[in-house]
N, C-alpha and C positions, 0 to 999 in steps of 0.2 A: 536419565539424569534427573528428571522431575521427581520420579519416585524416590530416588536417593535423597534429594534435598528435602522431600516431604518427611522421610523417616528421620533425617537429621534434625529437622525442625521440631518433630514430636519429642525426640530425646532431649533437645535443648530446652523446650518448654517445660518438660517434666523436671529437668535439673533446676530450672529457675524456681519452680514451685516448691521444690524440696530444700532449697538452700536455707540454711540456718543463718540468721542475721549476723551471727558472730563468726561465721566461717568466711575466711578469705579465699580468693579465687586466683588460681594460676592458669593462664591460657597459653597453651602451646599452639601457635598459629603458623601453619606451614603447609607443605605439599605432601607428596606420598611418603616421604621419609617420616614425617610426623604421624601421618595417618596409619602407618604400619602396613603398607602394601605388601602382600605376600606372606604375612604372618597373622596369627590371631591377634585381635586388638589388645588382648590382655598381655601379649608379649611385646607390644610396642613400647618405646621408651617412656611416653607419658604415663602409661599404666605402671611401669616399673618404678617411676619416681613417686607416683601416688602411694604405692605399697611402702616405699621407704619413708615417706612422710607419715603414713599411718603408724608405722612401727615406732616412730619417735614421738607419737602422740601430739603432733602438730595439727592445728586446726586450719588446714588448707584443703580445698577441693580442686583437683586438676580437671581442666576441660581440654579434651583433644580436639583442637580446631584444625586438624589436618585434612586436606582434600587432594586426592590424587590428581596430578596434572595441573595443579594450580600455579599460575604465574603471579608476578607482583601486581599486575593489573587486575587479575581476578581477585586477589586478596584485598586490594583496595575497594573493589566493588562490594565485597562481602563483609568488610569490617564493621560497617554501621549496624548491620543486623546482629553481629556478634556482641556489639557494645550495648545492646539492650540490657545486658547484664553487667553489673559492676565488675571490673577487672582490677585486681590489685597488683599482679605481676604478669607480664607477658614475655614469653620467649619467642622471638620472631625468627622463623626459619623459612625464608622465601627467597626466590631469585634463581635457584638452580635450574628450573625449567626455562626461565628467560635465557640463561646462558646456552642451554641445549638447543634452543630455537634461534639463537643469534640475534635476539632482540636488542635494540639500541640501548647501550649502557646508561646513557643519560636518563632514558625513560624508566629503566629499572630503578635507578637511584632515586629518582623523583617519586615513584610510586611508593617505595619503602619509606621515604621521608614523610609522605602524606599519611601513611598508616601510623607511623610514630606520632605524628601531630594529632591525629584523631584520638588515639588512645590517651594522650596527655591532656587533650581538651576535655575528654569524658571524665578523666580522673587525674588531676594534676599531681596527685601523690603516687600514681602508679609507677611501678619500677619495671623497666624494660631491659631485657637482655637480648643482644643481637647475636645471632648464630651465623657465622660466616660459612659461605659455600664455595665450592670450586667446580670448574667445568673441565671436561677433557680438552686436549689441545687441538682438536680437529678443525676449529674455527680460526686457528692461527695463534701464534705466540703473543702477538700484541693484544688481541682480544682477551685471551686468557689472563694475561697479567693485569690488564685494565679492569677486568671483571673482579679479580681478587682485591683490588684496591677500594671497591665500593664500600665494603664492610668496615674496614678501619677508618675510612673517611667519615662515614655516617656515625660511627661510635665516637670519634673525636668531636665532630660537630655538635653532637647531642649529649655529650658527656655520659655515654652509656657503657656498661660493661660488655666486652666482646669475647665471644668464644671463637677464636680465629677460624678453625676448620672443624666442625663437629664430626666429620667423617674421616678425619685425618688418621685416626688410629686403626681403622678397619679396612682401608682401601688395599686391594690386592690380596687379601686373605680369604681363601675359599671357604673357610669355616665361619667367617664373619659376614661375607657378602653372598647374596643369592646369585644364581647362574647368569642373571642379566647384567651383573657387574655394576648395578646402580643402587640396589636396595639391600638393606641389612637383613641378615638372618636373625632369629631370636637371640643368638649369642652376640651378634653385632649390635642389636638394640641395647643389650646390657652394657656394652662398652660405651655407646653413646650416652646412655643414662648416667654412667659414672663421669663422663666428660662434662656433661651439663651440670651435674650435682656439685662438682668442684666450684662452680661459679654461683649456682643457685643457693646453696646452703648458707652463704655469707649474707644473704639479704632476707632470709626467713626469720621471723620473730614471733 
């Protein structure tokens, strides 16, 4: 784990040094879905969105801030380090692992709110898109339903655009999901990229 974080820190530092002062930054901050577990990083949806941005000649750099296994608490611990760099847009995709572990829902919501607060404190003009997640029903119907309400509540309370379920269009499709039933295939990442793009493109300038 330490070696992985060291490599990430080197890549992040290089990215900071190379950043053009006129380039705006889009942070995809999430777990293994964002990180692209099981596929090449160039096939993960953040890279696909970077390719689309480049093709349109827009001056944005995408940062893939995904980390496999990340919970909302882990994201909260990590966000200050990420915010050493100015962030203009953040797509927040966290909470799925909280649900899989049965973590207290109030804690998950509180952690996500604190991440939002830290980004807005760092850059009051930053735009945040909240990506809703869902969990399998094995923890009970009540938990599952309450989990899904976290995202629309946070979006309403913070006046944020919400993508209700970024995985909604790929669940159950063997061509879009890996054999673990949790992570997208390269084709699945393309579908997620399109889902996010529908919301993201309206705030790019």
